[in-house]
C-alpha positions as CSV (number, residue, x, y, z in Angstrom):
1,X,182.9,103.2,63.9
2,X,179.9,104.9,65.6
3,X,177.2,102.3,64.6
4,X,179.3,99.7,65.6
5,X,179.9,101.2,69.1
6,X,176.4,101.8,69.2
7,X,175.2,98.2,68.3
8,X,177.3,96.5,70.8
9,X,176.0,98.9,73.7
10,X,172.2,98.3,72.8
11,X,171.6,94.4,72.7
12,X,169.3,93.3,69.7
13,X,165.9,92.6,70.1
14,X,166.6,88.6,69.9
15,X,168.8,89.2,73.0
16,X,166.5,91.4,74.7
17,X,163.7,88.7,74.2
18,X,166.0,85.8,75.3
19,X,167.0,87.8,78.7
20,X,163.7,88.1,79.4
21,X,162.9,84.6,78.9
22,X,165.9,83.6,81.1
23,X,164.9,85.9,83.9
24,X,161.1,84.4,84.3
25,X,162.6,81.1,83.9
26,X,164.6,81.5,86.9
27,X,162.0,83.6,88.3
28,X,159.8,80.5,88.1
29,X,162.0,78.0,89.1
30,X,162.6,79.7,92.1
31,X,158.6,80.4,92.8
32,X,157.4,78.6,95.7
33,X,154.1,78.3,94.2
34,X,153.1,76.1,91.6
35,X,150.4,78.3,90.4
36,X,152.3,81.3,90.1
37,X,155.2,79.3,88.2
38,X,152.8,78.0,85.7
39,X,151.9,81.6,84.9
40,X,155.4,82.7,84.9
41,X,156.2,79.8,82.4
42,X,153.9,81.0,79.9
43,X,155.8,84.2,79.7
44,X,158.7,82.2,79.2
45,X,157.5,80.4,76.4
46,X,156.0,83.6,74.6
47,X,159.8,85.3,74.9
48,X,161.3,82.1,73.7
49,X,158.6,82.1,70.6
50,X,159.2,85.9,70.0
51,X,163.4,85.6,70.2
52,X,162.9,82.7,67.7
53,X,160.6,84.7,65.2
54,X,162.9,87.9,66.1
55,X,166.2,85.7,64.9
56,X,164.4,83.9,61.5
57,X,163.6,87.7,60.8
58,X,167.2,88.9,60.8
59,X,168.0,85.7,58.7
60,X,165.2,86.4,56.4
61,X,165.1,90.3,56.1
62,X,161.9,91.8,54.3
63,X,159.9,89.1,56.3
64,X,156.6,91.0,57.7
65,X,156.9,91.6,61.5
66,X,154.2,90.1,63.7
67,X,155.5,91.5,67.2
68,X,154.1,95.4,67.4
69,X,157.4,96.3,69.6
70,X,156.4,99.4,71.7
71,X,153.2,98.4,72.6
72,X,154.0,94.6,73.8
73,X,150.9,93.6,71.7
74,X,149.9,91.1,69.2
75,X,148.7,92.0,66.2
76,X,145.4,90.1,65.5
77,X,145.3,87.3,63.2
78,X,143.1,87.3,60.0
79,X,142.9,84.1,58.0
80,X,141.7,84.7,54.0
81,X,139.0,81.7,53.5
């Protein structure tokens, strides 16, 4: 019972990212400055991309996480050639 109740109170990572995307989209839509709105749209795109990634990780557990949660940074991408 405690786990279910706690989960319903605290939004999932996917929900948090989607809420942030909606927030910044509304802010961008209401911005009177096109440059500022464009910068906000970049944030919207990033949050939506991360929300999709988080949702796909829920569907495929055990997949490596690419978003460094608390720091809000992205890990460096290395390619093996």
